[in-house]
Chimera marker file (.cmm) of the C-alpha trace (Angstrom):
<marker_set name="trace">
<marker id="1" x="132.659" y="-129.715" z="-147.190" r="1" g="1" b="0" radius="0.5"/>
<marker id="2" x="134.265" y="-132.442" z="-145.026" r="1" g="1" b="0" radius="0.5"/>
<marker id="3" x="134.083" y="-132.324" z="-141.240" r="1" g="1" b="0" radius="0.5"/>
<marker id="4" x="131.281" y="-130.362" z="-139.646" r="1" g="1" b="0" radius="0.5"/>
<marker id="5" x="132.412" y="-127.733" z="-137.131" r="1" g="1" b="0" radius="0.5"/>
<marker id="6" x="128.893" y="-127.281" z="-135.739" r="1" g="1" b="0" radius="0.5"/>
<marker id="7" x="127.911" y="-130.882" z="-134.913" r="1" g="1" b="0" radius="0.5"/>
<marker id="8" x="129.328" y="-134.345" z="-134.405" r="1" g="1" b="0" radius="0.5"/>
<marker id="9" x="127.977" y="-137.842" z="-134.981" r="1" g="1" b="0" radius="0.5"/>
<marker id="10" x="129.870" y="-140.266" z="-132.745" r="1" g="1" b="0" radius="0.5"/>
<marker id="11" x="129.947" y="-144.020" z="-133.295" r="1" g="1" b="0" radius="0.5"/>
<marker id="12" x="129.066" y="-144.361" z="-136.972" r="1" g="1" b="0" radius="0.5"/>
<marker id="13" x="131.083" y="-147.541" z="-137.603" r="1" g="1" b="0" radius="0.5"/>
<marker id="14" x="128.780" y="-149.651" z="-139.823" r="1" g="1" b="0" radius="0.5"/>
<marker id="15" x="126.076" y="-147.158" z="-140.753" r="1" g="1" b="0" radius="0.5"/>
<marker id="16" x="127.694" y="-145.428" z="-143.742" r="1" g="1" b="0" radius="0.5"/>
<marker id="17" x="128.465" y="-148.704" z="-145.534" r="1" g="1" b="0" radius="0.5"/>
<marker id="18" x="124.983" y="-150.091" z="-144.847" r="1" g="1" b="0" radius="0.5"/>
<marker id="19" x="123.339" y="-146.924" z="-146.155" r="1" g="1" b="0" radius="0.5"/>
<marker id="20" x="125.603" y="-146.571" z="-149.178" r="1" g="1" b="0" radius="0.5"/>
<marker id="21" x="124.861" y="-150.142" z="-150.236" r="1" g="1" b="0" radius="0.5"/>
<marker id="22" x="121.112" y="-149.414" z="-150.206" r="1" g="1" b="0" radius="0.5"/>
<marker id="23" x="120.613" y="-145.683" z="-150.722" r="1" g="1" b="0" radius="0.5"/>
<marker id="24" x="117.019" y="-144.567" z="-151.132" r="1" g="1" b="0" radius="0.5"/>
<marker id="25" x="117.190" y="-140.972" z="-152.176" r="1" g="1" b="0" radius="0.5"/>
<marker id="26" x="116.270" y="-138.877" z="-155.151" r="1" g="1" b="0" radius="0.5"/>
<marker id="27" x="117.679" y="-135.757" z="-153.518" r="1" g="1" b="0" radius="0.5"/>
<marker id="28" x="121.006" y="-134.886" z="-155.145" r="1" g="1" b="0" radius="0.5"/>
<marker id="29" x="122.017" y="-131.932" z="-153.008" r="1" g="1" b="0" radius="0.5"/>
<marker id="30" x="122.563" y="-131.303" z="-149.290" r="1" g="1" b="0" radius="0.5"/>
<marker id="31" x="119.835" y="-130.267" z="-146.888" r="1" g="1" b="0" radius="0.5"/>
<marker id="32" x="120.426" y="-127.019" z="-145.003" r="1" g="1" b="0" radius="0.5"/>
<marker id="33" x="119.390" y="-127.493" z="-141.379" r="1" g="1" b="0" radius="0.5"/>
<marker id="34" x="119.384" y="-125.071" z="-138.472" r="1" g="1" b="0" radius="0.5"/>
<marker id="35" x="120.528" y="-126.704" z="-135.226" r="1" g="1" b="0" radius="0.5"/>
<marker id="36" x="120.771" y="-125.615" z="-131.596" r="1" g="1" b="0" radius="0.5"/>
<marker id="37" x="123.774" y="-126.279" z="-129.352" r="1" g="1" b="0" radius="0.5"/>
<marker id="38" x="123.460" y="-129.392" z="-127.197" r="1" g="1" b="0" radius="0.5"/>
<marker id="39" x="120.374" y="-130.712" z="-128.994" r="1" g="1" b="0" radius="0.5"/>
<marker id="40" x="120.305" y="-134.265" z="-130.362" r="1" g="1" b="0" radius="0.5"/>
<marker id="41" x="118.991" y="-134.794" z="-133.885" r="1" g="1" b="0" radius="0.5"/>
<marker id="42" x="118.199" y="-137.962" z="-135.819" r="1" g="1" b="0" radius="0.5"/>
<marker id="43" x="119.215" y="-137.950" z="-139.500" r="1" g="1" b="0" radius="0.5"/>
<marker id="44" x="117.029" y="-140.054" z="-141.789" r="1" g="1" b="0" radius="0.5"/>
<marker id="45" x="119.367" y="-142.677" z="-143.206" r="1" g="1" b="0" radius="0.5"/>
<marker id="46" x="116.751" y="-144.723" z="-145.074" r="1" g="1" b="0" radius="0.5"/>
<marker id="47" x="115.449" y="-141.901" z="-147.273" r="1" g="1" b="0" radius="0.5"/>
<marker id="48" x="111.785" y="-142.705" z="-146.533" r="1" g="1" b="0" radius="0.5"/>
<marker id="49" x="111.020" y="-139.925" z="-144.044" r="1" g="1" b="0" radius="0.5"/>
<marker id="50" x="108.441" y="-137.323" z="-144.997" r="1" g="1" b="0" radius="0.5"/>
<marker id="51" x="110.361" y="-134.937" z="-142.705" r="1" g="1" b="0" radius="0.5"/>
<marker id="52" x="113.708" y="-134.905" z="-144.553" r="1" g="1" b="0" radius="0.5"/>
<marker id="53" x="116.456" y="-134.751" z="-143.545" r="1" g="1" b="0" radius="0.5"/>
<marker id="54" x="115.205" y="-135.878" z="-140.151" r="1" g="1" b="0" radius="0.5"/>
<marker id="55" x="113.767" y="-139.241" z="-139.118" r="1" g="1" b="0" radius="0.5"/>
<marker id="56" x="110.005" y="-139.689" z="-138.746" r="1" g="1" b="0" radius="0.5"/>
<marker id="57" x="110.076" y="-143.453" z="-138.041" r="1" g="1" b="0" radius="0.5"/>
<marker id="58" x="109.420" y="-144.554" z="-141.633" r="1" g="1" b="0" radius="0.5"/>
<marker id="59" x="112.508" y="-146.783" z="-141.514" r="1" g="1" b="0" radius="0.5"/>
<marker id="60" x="110.664" y="-149.409" z="-139.432" r="1" g="1" b="0" radius="0.5"/>
<marker id="61" x="111.386" y="-152.830" z="-140.930" r="1" g="1" b="0" radius="0.5"/>
<marker id="62" x="113.943" y="-151.510" z="-143.420" r="1" g="1" b="0" radius="0.5"/>
<marker id="63" x="117.018" y="-152.643" z="-141.494" r="1" g="1" b="0" radius="0.5"/>
<marker id="64" x="118.402" y="-149.095" z="-141.670" r="1" g="1" b="0" radius="0.5"/>
<marker id="65" x="118.458" y="-146.980" z="-138.525" r="1" g="1" b="0" radius="0.5"/>
<marker id="66" x="118.596" y="-143.171" z="-138.240" r="1" g="1" b="0" radius="0.5"/>
<marker id="67" x="121.947" y="-141.570" z="-137.429" r="1" g="1" b="0" radius="0.5"/>
<marker id="68" x="121.977" y="-139.513" z="-134.234" r="1" g="1" b="0" radius="0.5"/>
<marker id="69" x="124.080" y="-136.385" z="-133.954" r="1" g="1" b="0" radius="0.5"/>
<marker id="70" x="124.511" y="-133.638" z="-131.381" r="1" g="1" b="0" radius="0.5"/>
<marker id="71" x="124.926" y="-129.985" z="-132.301" r="1" g="1" b="0" radius="0.5"/>
<marker id="72" x="128.127" y="-128.564" z="-130.780" r="1" g="1" b="0" radius="0.5"/>
<marker id="73" x="126.924" y="-125.019" z="-131.371" r="1" g="1" b="0" radius="0.5"/>
<marker id="74" x="123.887" y="-123.209" z="-132.704" r="1" g="1" b="0" radius="0.5"/>
<marker id="75" x="124.127" y="-122.702" z="-136.434" r="1" g="1" b="0" radius="0.5"/>
<marker id="76" x="123.639" y="-124.272" z="-139.833" r="1" g="1" b="0" radius="0.5"/>
<marker id="77" x="124.694" y="-127.763" z="-140.890" r="1" g="1" b="0" radius="0.5"/>
<marker id="78" x="124.579" y="-129.297" z="-144.339" r="1" g="1" b="0" radius="0.5"/>
<marker id="79" x="123.173" y="-132.813" z="-144.178" r="1" g="1" b="0" radius="0.5"/>
<marker id="80" x="123.739" y="-135.327" z="-146.958" r="1" g="1" b="0" radius="0.5"/>
<marker id="81" x="120.867" y="-135.633" z="-149.427" r="1" g="1" b="0" radius="0.5"/>
<marker id="82" x="122.331" y="-138.313" z="-151.707" r="1" g="1" b="0" radius="0.5"/>
<marker id="83" x="123.211" y="-140.622" z="-148.772" r="1" g="1" b="0" radius="0.5"/>
<marker id="84" x="126.599" y="-141.404" z="-150.310" r="1" g="1" b="0" radius="0.5"/>
<marker id="85" x="128.791" y="-139.122" z="-148.165" r="1" g="1" b="0" radius="0.5"/>
<marker id="86" x="131.807" y="-140.648" z="-146.444" r="1" g="1" b="0" radius="0.5"/>
<marker id="87" x="130.982" y="-138.309" z="-143.543" r="1" g="1" b="0" radius="0.5"/>
<marker id="88" x="127.316" y="-139.160" z="-142.865" r="1" g="1" b="0" radius="0.5"/>
<marker id="89" x="125.132" y="-137.531" z="-141.807" r="1" g="1" b="0" radius="0.5"/>
<marker id="90" x="127.042" y="-134.524" z="-143.112" r="1" g="1" b="0" radius="0.5"/>
<marker id="91" x="127.519" y="-133.617" z="-146.758" r="1" g="1" b="0" radius="0.5"/>
<marker id="92" x="131.049" y="-134.065" z="-148.107" r="1" g="1" b="0" radius="0.5"/>
<marker id="93" x="130.277" y="-133.034" z="-151.703" r="1" g="1" b="0" radius="0.5"/>
<marker id="94" x="129.965" y="-136.587" z="-153.068" r="1" g="1" b="0" radius="0.5"/>
<marker id="95" x="126.712" y="-135.596" z="-154.809" r="1" g="1" b="0" radius="0.5"/>
<marker id="96" x="128.804" y="-133.491" z="-157.206" r="1" g="1" b="0" radius="0.5"/>
<marker id="97" x="130.316" y="-136.641" z="-158.720" r="1" g="1" b="0" radius="0.5"/>
<marker id="98" x="127.154" y="-138.742" z="-159.019" r="1" g="1" b="0" radius="0.5"/>
<link id1="1" id2="2" r="1" g="1" b="0" radius="0.2"/>
<link id1="2" id2="3" r="1" g="1" b="0" radius="0.2"/>
<link id1="3" id2="4" r="1" g="1" b="0" radius="0.2"/>
<link id1="4" id2="5" r="1" g="1" b="0" radius="0.2"/>
<link id1="5" id2="6" r="1" g="1" b="0" radius="0.2"/>
<link id1="6" id2="7" r="1" g="1" b="0" radius="0.2"/>
<link id1="7" id2="8" r="1" g="1" b="0" radius="0.2"/>
<link id1="8" id2="9" r="1" g="1" b="0" radius="0.2"/>
<link id1="9" id2="10" r="1" g="1" b="0" radius="0.2"/>
<link id1="10" id2="11" r="1" g="1" b="0" radius="0.2"/>
<link id1="11" id2="12" r="1" g="1" b="0" radius="0.2"/>
<link id1="12" id2="13" r="1" g="1" b="0" radius="0.2"/>
<link id1="13" id2="14" r="1" g="1" b="0" radius="0.2"/>
<link id1="14" id2="15" r="1" g="1" b="0" radius="0.2"/>
<link id1="15" id2="16" r="1" g="1" b="0" radius="0.2"/>
<link id1="16" id2="17" r="1" g="1" b="0" radius="0.2"/>
<link id1="17" id2="18" r="1" g="1" b="0" radius="0.2"/>
<link id1="18" id2="19" r="1" g="1" b="0" radius="0.2"/>
<link id1="19" id2="20" r="1" g="1" b="0" radius="0.2"/>
<link id1="20" id2="21" r="1" g="1" b="0" radius="0.2"/>
<link id1="21" id2="22" r="1" g="1" b="0" radius="0.2"/>
<link id1="22" id2="23" r="1" g="1" b="0" radius="0.2"/>
<link id1="23" id2="24" r="1" g="1" b="0" radius="0.2"/>
<link id1="24" id2="25" r="1" g="1" b="0" radius="0.2"/>
<link id1="25" id2="26" r="1" g="1" b="0" radius="0.2"/>
<link id1="26" id2="27" r="1" g="1" b="0" radius="0.2"/>
<link id1="27" id2="28" r="1" g="1" b="0" radius="0.2"/>
<link id1="28" id2="29" r="1" g="1" b="0" radius="0.2"/>
<link id1="29" id2="30" r="1" g="1" b="0" radius="0.2"/>
<link id1="30" id2="31" r="1" g="1" b="0" radius="0.2"/>
<link id1="31" id2="32" r="1" g="1" b="0" radius="0.2"/>
<link id1="32" id2="33" r="1" g="1" b="0" radius="0.2"/>
<link id1="33" id2="34" r="1" g="1" b="0" radius="0.2"/>
<link id1="34" id2="35" r="1" g="1" b="0" radius="0.2"/>
<link id1="35" id2="36" r="1" g="1" b="0" radius="0.2"/>
<link id1="36" id2="37" r="1" g="1" b="0" radius="0.2"/>
<link id1="37" id2="38" r="1" g="1" b="0" radius="0.2"/>
<link id1="38" id2="39" r="1" g="1" b="0" radius="0.2"/>
<link id1="39" id2="40" r="1" g="1" b="0" radius="0.2"/>
<link id1="40" id2="41" r="1" g="1" b="0" radius="0.2"/>
<link id1="41" id2="42" r="1" g="1" b="0" radius="0.2"/>
<link id1="42" id2="43" r="1" g="1" b="0" radius="0.2"/>
<link id1="43" id2="44" r="1" g="1" b="0" radius="0.2"/>
<link id1="44" id2="45" r="1" g="1" b="0" radius="0.2"/>
<link id1="45" id2="46" r="1" g="1" b="0" radius="0.2"/>
<link id1="46" id2="47" r="1" g="1" b="0" radius="0.2"/>
<link id1="47" id2="48" r="1" g="1" b="0" radius="0.2"/>
<link id1="48" id2="49" r="1" g="1" b="0" radius="0.2"/>
<link id1="49" id2="50" r="1" g="1" b="0" radius="0.2"/>
<link id1="50" id2="51" r="1" g="1" b="0" radius="0.2"/>
<link id1="51" id2="52" r="1" g="1" b="0" radius="0.2"/>
<link id1="52" id2="53" r="1" g="1" b="0" radius="0.2"/>
<link id1="53" id2="54" r="1" g="1" b="0" radius="0.2"/>
<link id1="54" id2="55" r="1" g="1" b="0" radius="0.2"/>
<link id1="55" id2="56" r="1" g="1" b="0" radius="0.2"/>
<link id1="56" id2="57" r="1" g="1" b="0" radius="0.2"/>
<link id1="57" id2="58" r="1" g="1" b="0" radius="0.2"/>
<link id1="58" id2="59" r="1" g="1" b="0" radius="0.2"/>
<link id1="59" id2="60" r="1" g="1" b="0" radius="0.2"/>
<link id1="60" id2="61" r="1" g="1" b="0" radius="0.2"/>
<link id1="61" id2="62" r="1" g="1" b="0" radius="0.2"/>
<link id1="62" id2="63" r="1" g="1" b="0" radius="0.2"/>
<link id1="63" id2="64" r="1" g="1" b="0" radius="0.2"/>
<link id1="64" id2="65" r="1" g="1" b="0" radius="0.2"/>
<link id1="65" id2="66" r="1" g="1" b="0" radius="0.2"/>
<link id1="66" id2="67" r="1" g="1" b="0" radius="0.2"/>
<link id1="67" id2="68" r="1" g="1" b="0" radius="0.2"/>
<link id1="68" id2="69" r="1" g="1" b="0" radius="0.2"/>
<link id1="69" id2="70" r="1" g="1" b="0" radius="0.2"/>
<link id1="70" id2="71" r="1" g="1" b="0" radius="0.2"/>
<link id1="71" id2="72" r="1" g="1" b="0" radius="0.2"/>
<link id1="72" id2="73" r="1" g="1" b="0" radius="0.2"/>
<link id1="73" id2="74" r="1" g="1" b="0" radius="0.2"/>
<link id1="74" id2="75" r="1" g="1" b="0" radius="0.2"/>
<link id1="75" id2="76" r="1" g="1" b="0" radius="0.2"/>
<link id1="76" id2="77" r="1" g="1" b="0" radius="0.2"/>
<link id1="77" id2="78" r="1" g="1" b="0" radius="0.2"/>
<link id1="78" id2="79" r="1" g="1" b="0" radius="0.2"/>
<link id1="79" id2="80" r="1" g="1" b="0" radius="0.2"/>
<link id1="80" id2="81" r="1" g="1" b="0" radius="0.2"/>
<link id1="81" id2="82" r="1" g="1" b="0" radius="0.2"/>
<link id1="82" id2="83" r="1" g="1" b="0" radius="0.2"/>
<link id1="83" id2="84" r="1" g="1" b="0" radius="0.2"/>
<link id1="84" id2="85" r="1" g="1" b="0" radius="0.2"/>
<link id1="85" id2="86" r="1" g="1" b="0" radius="0.2"/>
<link id1="86" id2="87" r="1" g="1" b="0" radius="0.2"/>
<link id1="87" id2="88" r="1" g="1" b="0" radius="0.2"/>
<link id1="88" id2="89" r="1" g="1" b="0" radius="0.2"/>
<link id1="89" id2="90" r="1" g="1" b="0" radius="0.2"/>
<link id1="90" id2="91" r="1" g="1" b="0" radius="0.2"/>
<link id1="91" id2="92" r="1" g="1" b="0" radius="0.2"/>
<link id1="92" id2="93" r="1" g="1" b="0" radius="0.2"/>
<link id1="93" id2="94" r="1" g="1" b="0" radius="0.2"/>
<link id1="94" id2="95" r="1" g="1" b="0" radius="0.2"/>
<link id1="95" id2="96" r="1" g="1" b="0" radius="0.2"/>
<link id1="96" id2="97" r="1" g="1" b="0" radius="0.2"/>
<link id1="97" id2="98" r="1" g="1" b="0" radius="0.2"/>
</marker_set>
């Protein structure tokens, strides 16, 4: 899957490592999400949201923050469900080897 042509998530320096060290997910496949060009979305990085794959604020006090991303165009994105992708918030197929 790799890089997402529909959206980008700038400035993810420490988030992927922090999330991968403490993943909280029982979802072992990507989430299909429809996005609209120019809109900002917040990916749930903690795994606690009742609105997966998007943040609902359940991370409060967890030390894990949601990952913002902006849709470059209207379309479908595949967001990581296992929280182990090297390309968070986007799926890179890592779930296939877990």
